[in-house]
C-alpha positions as CSV (number, residue, x, y, z in Angstrom):
1,X,-12.7,-6.7,7.0
2,X,-12.6,-10.5,7.4
3,X,-12.2,-12.7,4.3
4,X,-12.7,-16.4,4.3
5,X,-10.8,-18.7,1.9
6,X,-10.1,-22.4,1.6
7,X,-6.6,-23.8,1.2
8,X,-5.0,-27.2,0.6
9,X,-1.9,-28.6,2.3
10,X,1.1,-28.4,-0.1
11,X,3.8,-31.1,-0.4
12,X,6.1,-29.5,-2.9
13,X,9.8,-30.1,-2.6
14,X,11.5,-28.7,-5.7
15,X,11.2,-25.5,-7.6
16,X,9.8,-27.4,-10.5
17,X,7.0,-28.6,-8.2
18,X,6.1,-24.9,-7.5
19,X,6.1,-24.1,-11.2
20,X,3.7,-26.9,-12.0
21,X,1.5,-25.8,-9.1
22,X,1.3,-22.3,-10.5
23,X,0.5,-23.5,-14.0
24,X,-2.4,-25.5,-12.5
25,X,-3.9,-22.3,-11.2
26,X,-2.7,-22.3,-7.6
27,X,-0.6,-19.9,-5.5
28,X,1.9,-21.5,-3.1
29,X,1.9,-20.0,0.4
30,X,2.8,-20.6,4.0
31,X,1.1,-20.0,7.4
32,X,3.3,-19.3,10.4
33,X,3.0,-17.8,13.8
34,X,4.3,-18.0,17.4
35,X,4.3,-21.6,18.7
36,X,3.2,-22.9,15.3
37,X,5.1,-25.0,12.9
38,X,5.1,-23.5,9.4
39,X,2.3,-24.9,7.3
40,X,2.8,-25.1,3.5
41,X,-0.5,-24.5,1.7
42,X,-1.8,-23.6,-1.8
43,X,-4.7,-21.4,-2.7
44,X,-6.8,-21.3,-5.9
45,X,-5.5,-18.3,-7.7
46,X,-8.8,-17.0,-9.1
47,X,-10.5,-17.2,-5.7
48,X,-7.7,-15.4,-3.9
49,X,-7.6,-12.6,-6.5
50,X,-11.3,-11.9,-6.2
51,X,-11.0,-11.6,-2.4
52,X,-7.8,-9.6,-2.5
53,X,-9.4,-7.0,-4.8
54,X,-12.1,-6.5,-2.1
55,X,-9.4,-5.7,0.4
56,X,-7.6,-3.0,-1.6
57,X,-7.1,0.2,0.5
58,X,-8.5,-1.6,3.6
59,X,-7.0,-3.7,6.4
60,X,-8.2,-7.3,5.9
61,X,-7.9,-10.4,7.9
62,X,-7.9,-13.8,6.1
63,X,-9.7,-16.8,7.7
64,X,-7.7,-19.5,6.0
65,X,-9.4,-23.0,6.2
66,X,-7.0,-25.8,5.9
67,X,-8.6,-29.2,6.2
68,X,-11.3,-28.0,8.6
69,X,-9.0,-26.0,10.8
70,X,-9.3,-22.2,10.5
71,X,-6.4,-19.9,11.0
72,X,-7.0,-16.2,11.7
73,X,-4.3,-14.4,9.7
74,X,-2.9,-11.3,8.1
75,X,-1.3,-11.4,4.7
76,X,2.3,-10.4,5.7
77,X,4.1,-10.7,2.4
78,X,3.6,-11.2,-1.3
79,X,6.2,-12.2,-3.8
80,X,5.4,-10.7,-7.2
81,X,7.0,-11.6,-10.6
82,X,8.9,-8.5,-11.8
83,X,7.6,-8.9,-15.4
84,X,4.2,-10.5,-15.4
85,X,3.2,-9.0,-11.9
86,X,1.6,-12.4,-11.0
87,X,1.7,-13.5,-7.4
88,X,4.4,-16.1,-6.9
89,X,4.2,-16.8,-3.2
90,X,2.5,-15.5,0.0
91,X,3.1,-15.5,3.7
92,X,0.2,-15.5,6.2
93,X,0.9,-14.8,9.8
94,X,-1.5,-16.0,12.5
95,X,-2.9,-13.2,14.6
96,X,-2.9,-14.3,18.3
97,X,-5.9,-13.2,20.4
98,X,-5.3,-10.7,23.2
99,X,-1.8,-9.9,21.9
100,X,-0.4,-6.8,20.4
101,X,-0.1,-6.8,16.6
102,X,1.7,-4.4,14.2
103,X,-0.1,-3.5,11.0
104,X,0.0,-1.0,8.2
105,X,-3.3,0.9,8.6
106,X,-4.8,2.7,5.6
107,X,-5.1,6.5,5.9
108,X,-8.3,7.9,4.5
109,X,-7.9,11.5,3.3
110,X,-11.2,13.4,3.3
111,X,-12.0,16.7,1.7
112,X,-10.6,18.9,-1.1
113,X,-7.6,21.0,0.1
114,X,-8.1,24.8,-0.3
115,X,-4.7,24.9,-1.9
116,X,-5.9,22.9,-4.9
117,X,-8.4,25.7,-5.6
118,X,-5.7,28.3,-5.8
119,X,-3.4,26.5,-8.2
120,X,-1.7,23.9,-6.0
121,X,-1.7,20.1,-6.3
122,X,-1.7,17.2,-3.8
123,X,1.4,15.1,-3.2
124,X,0.5,12.0,-1.1
125,X,3.7,10.7,0.5
126,X,2.3,7.9,2.6
127,X,-1.1,6.2,2.3
128,X,-0.6,3.9,5.3
129,X,0.5,4.2,8.9
130,X,2.3,1.5,10.9
131,X,0.5,1.1,14.3
132,X,0.6,-1.4,17.1
133,X,-2.4,-2.4,19.2
134,X,-4.8,-5.2,20.1
135,X,-6.9,-6.5,17.2
136,X,-10.1,-5.4,19.1
137,X,-8.8,-1.8,19.0
138,X,-8.0,-1.7,15.3
139,X,-10.0,1.0,13.4
140,X,-11.3,0.3,9.9
141,X,-9.0,3.1,8.8
142,X,-7.6,6.4,10.1
143,X,-9.6,9.3,8.7
144,X,-8.2,12.8,8.5
145,X,-9.7,16.0,7.0
146,X,-7.3,17.7,4.6
147,X,-9.7,20.4,3.3
148,X,-8.0,23.3,5.2
149,X,-4.5,22.6,3.8
150,X,-3.2,25.5,1.7
151,X,-0.3,25.7,-0.8
152,X,3.0,25.0,1.1
153,X,1.3,23.2,4.0
154,X,1.8,19.5,4.9
155,X,0.1,17.0,7.2
156,X,2.4,15.2,9.6
157,X,2.0,12.0,11.7
158,X,1.6,14.0,15.0
159,X,-1.4,15.8,13.6
160,X,-3.4,12.5,13.1
161,X,-6.3,11.7,15.4
162,X,-5.4,9.6,18.5
163,X,-6.7,6.2,19.4
164,X,-6.1,3.0,21.3
165,X,-3.0,2.3,19.4
166,X,0.7,3.2,19.3
167,X,2.0,4.9,16.2
168,X,5.4,3.4,15.1
169,X,6.3,6.2,12.7
170,X,8.3,9.3,13.5
171,X,5.9,12.2,14.6
172,X,7.4,14.6,12.0
173,X,6.9,12.2,9.1
174,X,5.1,13.9,6.2
175,X,2.0,12.1,5.0
176,X,0.6,14.6,2.4
177,X,1.6,18.0,1.2
178,X,0.2,20.7,-1.1
179,X,2.7,21.9,-3.7
180,X,2.5,25.0,-5.9
181,X,2.4,24.2,-9.6
182,X,5.6,24.8,-11.4
183,X,5.5,27.8,-13.7
184,X,6.7,26.8,-17.1
185,X,9.5,29.0,-18.5
186,X,8.5,31.1,-21.4
187,X,10.4,30.3,-24.6
188,X,12.9,33.0,-25.6
189,X,11.7,35.2,-28.4
190,X,13.8,34.8,-31.5
191,X,15.4,38.1,-32.4
192,X,16.7,38.4,-35.9
193,X,19.9,40.4,-36.2
194,X,20.4,41.8,-39.7
195,X,23.9,42.3,-40.8
196,X,24.5,46.0,-41.7
197,X,25.4,46.5,-45.3
198,X,28.7,47.9,-46.0
199,X,28.0,51.2,-47.9
200,X,31.5,52.4,-48.0
201,X,32.0,54.0,-51.4
202,X,35.1,53.0,-53.4
């Protein structure tokens, strides 16, 4: 997925400048890459949020237009406020043509595991896979059928379909597993013990 967005050059110096920028409805960011001086930019918050929502669970490239020059980038990092969850800052890295890139590729799990029909539940451990390849060889996602998984079984990295990419994760890394549901302990039955009456005659 390729998303286009306009940006403005940013000339902030102090932290207070960044605060004013954010209050004005902009997000500060930078564009960097091999052989490129870091470019300070700002993006309209509302416009970016709309685009970002479209890219959820997908790998997206951002075509960032700065003063008529377009930069083909990946969103490499987002700084999030711990309380408000608002985006404070972003890093975009330029993707060079005909060079290997490393990305977190979404994994698309397809099907309903047999194990869930016999009382088990799904535990997704990893939703993305770190791979390295040329941009032209990037799949939209990595699709895997999990319908045959039974309770106690797991899907590992080495079981994924192969492609024109290098997987950077350990082959034995667990991606998803089917657990048996825990059996709740039955509450102990209250047993009343009556004290025997002392019938000893005096």
